[in-house]
N, C-alpha and C positions, 0 to 999 in steps of 0.2 A: 452543186455537190461540195465545192470548196468551202462555201460559207457554212453549210451544215456541219461538215467535218470539223471546221475551225471552232464552231460553238460547242460541239461535243467535247473536243479536247480541252477547251477553256473551262467548261463546266467541271470536267473531271480533275483537272490540275488545280483549280481554285476551290474545289470542294463544294461547289454550288449544287443544290439539290431542289427538285420540285416537290418532293414529298412522295409518299408511296400511293400513287394514284394512277390507274390505268383505264383506258377506254377501248372498247371494241365497237367498231362501226362497220356494219355490213348491209348492203342493199339486197333486196329480193324483189327485183322488178317484175311486174305482172307478165305472165306468159314467157318468162325468160328462165329457162332451166339452169343455165350456168350460175346466175346470181342467186337463185333459190337454193341451189346445191351448196354454194360457198357459204351462204347464211346458215344453213342447217348442218353442214358437215365440216365446216372450218371455224366459223365464228363461235357457234354454240359449244363445240367440244373444247376449243381453246379457252373460252371464258369460263366454262365449267371447271376446267383444270386449274385455272388461275384462282378461282374462288376456293377450291379445295386445298391447294398447296400454298397459297399466299394469303392467309386469313388476315394478316395485318395490313393488306393493301385495300384501299377504297377502289371499288370496281364499278364502272359504268358500262352497261351493255345497251347500246342504242338499238331499239327495236327497228326492224326494217322500215316500217311505216314512217318512222321519224328520222331515217337516215337520208336527210335532205341536204341540199347544198348549204342552206343557212346553218343547219346544225353542225355540219363539218367545219364551217368557219369558226364556230365557237370552240371546237377542239383543236384547231390549227392556229393557235395564237390568240384566241378569244378568251372569254370568261371561264371556259371549262377545260383549258389546256392541261393535259395530264403529263406525268413523267414518261409514260409509255402509251403510245397510240398504235392500234392495229386496225387497218382498214382492209376491206375486201369488196371489189367492185370491178366493173369493166374499166379499161383504160381507153381513152380516145386515140384514134389514128386518123391522120389526114393525108391526102395525096400530096405529092411533092409540089404541085402547082397551087395548092390551097394556101392562102396567107396564114391560116391557123396552124399549118404543119409544124413550124418551129416552136412557136410559143405554147401550143396547146396539146401536142402529142404527149400522151401519158396522163392527161387530165382525167379526173375521176368522175365517171358517170354516176350520178346519185339517184335516189329514189324518185326525184322529180320527173325522171323519164317515164312515160306511160307504158313502155314496153314495145316489143317488136310488132305486135298485131295492130297497133294504132296507126302505123304507117305515117307518122309525122317526122319531118326532119329533126335531127337532134340539134339543139341550139345551145348557146352558152348558158341559158337558164337551166339546163339539165345537168351540166357538169361543172366541177370545181377545178379551176386551173390556178397556176401561180398568180395570175392576175387578180384572183379573188382573196388572196391573203392581204389583210389590212396592213397599211403602212406602219401602223404602231403595234403590229402583232408581236407577242412575246412567246417565242418558241425556244428560248434559250434553255439548254439542258434537257430538252425533250428528245426522246428517241421515238421515231416513227417508222413502223413497218407497213409499207403500202403494197398490198397484194393486188396487182392489176397488170394487164397486158400493156406493153409500151411504156412502162414506168421508167425503164432505163434506156429508152431509145427505140428505134424501129429496126427490126431484124431484116437482114438482106433476104433470108429464106426462112420460112417458118413451117417446114414439113412436119416437125414434131407437133406443133400447135394443131395443124390440120388433122393429124391422127387422133389427138386427144380430144379435140373440141370441134369435130366435123361440122356440126350444125351451125356453128358461129362463123364459118368461113365466108358465108354470104355477106355477113355484116362487114367483114374485113374488106371484101372486094368493093363494097359500096363506100368504103372509107369513112364509116361513121362510128364504129364501136369495136373495142377489143375485148 
């Protein structure tokens, strides 16, 4: 967070700009109501509003089928890095004993995941973590809004989450998706 905040302040104080370009990236995994809902009822209305109200901005809306790990890499420091990036997906969560708990909690589950009915373990091929940001990534001056569980850490108690998204509690207990 420190590095991100530092780059935002530096970009603002030095007048550095990426240009008026935004991207909306939302997955809609098969048989997964939560991501399908966020794609339809979050990504779509936000991007439609942006198109209507900010006509001078170039707008990329990544179709769910293309909302893959490799596509996200292009938007997070790669060739398609915008001034504003909005993502919506599940966030990864791991048990305290899992070696991925510290480096990958909050990683973004992408369209690469075949959905809950396939019953395959979620692997690093399915999600985008900080490890996937290229060493030469240029995110300077970009603002990213990442809508996903566990993006800011692991809550001690998540009763509100259980009430809002009861069907996903099972995934949390298995420690595979948020």
